[in-house]
C-alpha positions in Angstrom: 0.0 0.0 0.0 1.0 3.7 -0.5 2.2 5.6 2.5 0.3 8.8 3.1 2.5 9.8 6.1 6.2 9.1 6.2 8.2 9.9 9.3 12.0 9.4 9.2 14.4 9.7 12.2 12.2 12.5 13.7 13.7 14.1 16.8 12.6 17.0 19.1 15.2 18.2 21.6 14.2 20.7 24.3 16.8 22.5 26.5 16.8 19.8 29.1 14.9 16.9 27.5 14.8 14.9 24.3 11.1 14.5 23.9 11.1 12.5 20.6 14.1 10.3 19.8 14.7 9.6 16.1 11.4 7.8 15.5 10.5 6.4 12.1 7.1 5.1 10.9 4.7 5.1 7.9 1.0 5.5 7.9 -0.7 3.7 4.9 -3.3 5.5 2.8 -6.9 4.7 3.9 -6.1 3.1 7.2 -7.1 3.9 10.8 -3.8 4.4 12.6 -3.9 4.3 16.4 -1.2 6.3 18.2 -1.0 5.2 21.9 1.2 5.9 24.8 1.3 7.1 28.4 1.3 10.8 29.1 4.8 12.2 28.7 5.6 9.7 26.1 6.0 12.3 23.3 2.7 11.7 21.5 1.5 15.3 21.5 5.0 16.6 20.5 5.1 14.1 17.6 1.6 15.0 16.4 2.3 18.7 16.6 5.4 18.3 14.4 3.5 16.2 11.9 0.7 18.9 11.7 3.2 21.7 11.2 2.5 23.3 14.6 6.0 22.5 16.0 9.4 22.6 14.3 11.4 19.4 14.5 15.0 19.5 15.7 15.9 17.0 13.0 14.4 14.3 10.8 11.9 14.5 8.0 8.1 14.2 7.7 6.1 13.9 4.5 2.3 14.0 4.2 0.6 13.3 0.9 4.0 13.7 -0.8 4.6 17.2 0.7 7.5 18.0 3.0 6.4 19.4 6.3 9.3 21.8 6.6 9.3 23.1 3.0 5.7 22.9 2.0 3.6 23.8 5.1 0.7 25.2 3.2 0.3 22.1 1.0 0.6 19.9 4.1 -2.1 21.9 6.0 -4.4 21.7 3.0 -3.9 17.9 3.1 -5.0 17.4 6.8 -8.0 18.0 9.0 -7.7 18.1 12.8 -10.3 17.3 15.3 -9.0 18.8 18.6 -9.8 17.3 22.0 -11.2 20.7 23.1 -14.4 22.1 21.5 -13.4 24.9 19.2 -16.8 25.7 17.6 -18.2 29.2 17.7 -21.2 28.6 19.9 -23.1 31.6 18.8 -23.0 30.6 15.1 -25.3 28.0 13.6 -23.9 24.7 12.4 -24.0 25.9 8.8 -22.3 29.2 9.7 -19.5 27.4 11.5 -18.9 25.3 8.4 -19.1 28.3 6.0 -16.5 30.1 8.1 -14.2 27.2 7.8 -14.7 27.0 4.0 -13.6 30.6 3.7 -10.6 30.0 6.0 -9.4 27.1 3.8 -10.3 28.8 0.6 -12.8 26.2 -0.6 -14.0 27.6 -4.0 -17.1 29.8 -3.5 -19.2 27.8 -6.0 -18.5 24.5 -4.1 -19.0 25.7 -0.5 -22.8 25.1 -0.1 -22.7 21.8 -1.8 -19.7 20.5 0.2 -21.3 21.7 3.5 -24.4 19.7 2.7 -22.3 16.6 1.8 -20.5 16.6 5.1 -23.6 17.4 7.1 -25.3 14.4 5.5 -22.3 12.1 6.5 -22.7 13.2 10.2 -26.5 13.3 10.1 -26.8 17.0 11.0 -28.7 18.4 8.0 -31.9 18.9 10.0 -30.2 21.1 12.6 -27.8 23.0 10.5 -29.6 26.3 11.1 -29.6 26.0 14.9 -26.9 27.6 17.0 -24.0 25.3 18.0 -24.7 26.1 21.7 -28.0 24.2 21.4 -26.3 21.0 20.2 -25.6 18.0 22.5 -22.0 17.0 23.2 -22.2 14.3 20.6 -23.7 16.6 18.0 -20.9 19.1 18.6 -18.3 16.5 18.0 -20.0 15.4 14.8 -20.1 19.0 13.6 -16.4 19.3 14.3 -15.7 16.2 12.3 -17.8 17.7 9.5 -15.8 20.9 9.7 -12.5 18.9 9.5 -13.7 17.3 6.2 -14.7 20.4 4.3 -11.5 21.0 2.4 -11.2 17.4 1.2 -8.3 16.4 3.5 -6.3 13.2 2.8 -5.7 12.6 6.5 -7.9 13.3 9.5 -6.3 13.6 12.9 -8.7 12.6 15.7 -7.4 13.6 19.2 -9.4 11.7 21.8 -12.6 12.2 19.6 -15.0 10.8 22.2 -13.6 12.1 25.4 -16.3 13.2 27.8 -19.1 11.5 25.9 -21.4 8.8 27.4 -21.0 5.2 26.0 -24.0 5.3 23.8 -23.0 8.6 22.2 -19.4 7.3 21.8 -20.8 4.3 19.9 -22.9 6.4 17.7 -20.1 8.8 16.9 -17.9 5.8 15.8 -20.6 4.7 13.5 -20.3 8.1 11.7 -16.5 7.9 11.8 -16.5 4.4 10.1 -19.1 5.5 7.6 -16.9 8.5 6.8 -13.9 6.2 6.2 -15.9 4.1 3.8 -17.5 7.1 2.0 -14.5 9.4 1.7 -11.6 6.9 1.8 -9.8 9.1 4.3 -6.8 8.1 6.4 -7.4 8.6 10.2 -4.7 9.2 12.7 -6.2 8.4 16.1 -5.2 9.0 19.7 -7.4 7.5 22.4 -7.4 5.9 25.8 -10.5 3.8 25.1 -9.6 0.1 24.5 -12.5 -0.5 22.1 -11.5 2.4 19.9 -7.9 1.3 19.8 -9.1 -2.1 18.7 -10.8 -0.6 15.7 -7.5 0.6 14.3 -5.9 -1.2 11.4 -2.5 -0.7 13.0 -1.4 0.6 16.3 1.9 2.3 17.3 2.8 2.4 21.0 5.1 5.3 22.1 7.0 5.5 25.4 9.8 7.8 26.6 10.1 9.4 23.2 10.4 6.2 21.2 8.1 3.9 19.2 8.4 0.6 21.1 5.8 -1.4 19.1 3.9 -1.1 15.9 1.6 -3.7 14.3 -2.0 -4.7 13.9 -3.9 -5.1 17.2 -4.2 -8.9 16.6 -0.4 -9.3 15.9 0.4 -7.3 19.0 -1.8 -9.5 21.1 -0.3 -12.6 19.6 3.1 -11.4 20.6 2.1 -11.8 24.2 0.8 -15.3 23.7 -0.4 -17.5 26.6 -3.5 -16.9 28.7 -4.5 -14.3 31.3 -5.9 -15.8 34.6 -7.9 -13.5 36.9 -8.0 -15.0 40.4 -9.4 -14.0 43.8 -9.0 -16.0 47.0 -10.0 -15.6 50.7 -6.4 -14.5 51.4 -4.7 -12.9 48.3 -1.5 -12.1 50.2 -1.0 -15.8 51.1 -1.9 -16.8 47.5 0.6 -14.4 46.1 3.3 -15.8 48.4 2.5 -19.3 47.1 2.5 -18.3 43.5 5.8 -16.5 43.8 7.3 -19.6 45.5 6.0 -22.3 43.3 5.1 -20.9 39.8 8.0 -20.2 37.4 7.6 -17.9 34.5 4.2 -16.4 35.5 3.8 -12.6 35.2 1.8 -11.5 38.2 0.0 -8.1 38.8 -2.6 -7.2 41.4 -5.6 -4.9 40.8 -7.9 -4.3 43.8 -8.8 -7.8 45.1 -8.0 -9.6 41.8 -4.7 -11.3 41.0 -3.8 -11.3 37.3 -1.4 -13.9 36.0 0.0 -14.3 32.5 0.8 -18.0 32.0 1.9 -20.0 29.0 -0.9 -22.6 29.5 -3.9 -22.1 31.7 -4.9 -25.7 31.6 -1.6 -26.8 33.0 -1.6 -24.0 35.6 -5.1 -25.0 36.9 -4.4 -28.7 37.0 -0.9 -28.5 38.4 -1.1 -25.6 40.9 -4.4 -23.8 41.5 -6.0 -26.9 43.1 -3.1 -26.9 45.7 -3.6 -23.2 46.8 -4.1 -23.0 50.5 -6.7 -20.2 50.5 -10.0 -21.1 48.8 -10.5 -19.6 45.3 -13.5 -17.3 45.2 -13.2 -16.1 41.6 -11.5 -17.6 38.5 -11.6 -16.2 35.0 -9.5 -17.2 32.0 -9.1 -15.1 28.9 -6.8 -14.3 26.0 -4.6 -11.1 26.1 -6.2 -7.9 25.1 -4.7 -4.7 23.7 -4.8 -3.3 27.2 -2.5 -6.2 28.3 -0.2 -5.3 25.4 -0.1 -1.7 26.4 0.6 -2.7 30.0 3.4 -5.1 29.0 5.1 -2.5 26.9 4.6 0.6 29.1 3.9 -0.6 32.6 0.5 1.2 32.6 -3.0 0.6 31.4 -4.5 2.4 28.4 -7.1 3.9 30.8 -4.3 5.3 33.0 -2.7 7.0 30.0 -5.2 9.8 30.1 -4.1 11.2 33.4 -1.1 13.4 34.1 0.8 15.9 31.9 1.5 15.1 28.3 4.5 16.2 26.2 
């Protein structure tokens, strides 16, 4: 497939910190590319450089064949950005917000009205286009922002935590529109999220930590890298159970969350038949599952995806 984004040995050096360390990766045309990492990993710095908002110290970036350093205007015309924060003019109608954006991006005057109707249809907001944005629900505002990001026919849409602050039902509906958009417009999507189900939708995922890309592959391939089974276990005395696991189980990766012991083992059947029946404290809960993307994230970064939203980003 053709690369729509190409990043080569990208570096950002601040006075006392190297925030991004010679990273290289490509994003293929038409894919949903998930970009994950704990806060402080360098995600925002990387995205800001890709989107021409921050000058790299060294390295190169190309988007849609244009060099980010030398052809900024062409790069900006090739991308749409959906910011995490709401940036709509609340006193303008939905239609007026979109018309303002058309003028800003110099969409030809004769195409503006038709294009506005096209993107409003994609996000199902045609019936409310003449109402002020301040009257829209949270989900409707996000859909309007997505419509706004599409107006100038971008090749790549950057989605920064697109569903943050929305309830689960609204999140699910918004993703229906996003996937419909991908099918209808053939657009490439560069996604940051701390929701596991959204990361799973990605065609490929990159995990960044401490300024470096530490993993990049399809969600399925990343999960297969971990292999084995995850056992979730609770007993009447977890402290004693942990001591016995540490003493007698070789090669198990053990973590504790609340009153649940999580073990990654090569073979759950062997573990249960050979050890769990011999535990001194009675077992009160037992669940066996395959690794998830959250387990992958935890294995690579030491944190859960849900924890990656807290703290200060760089």
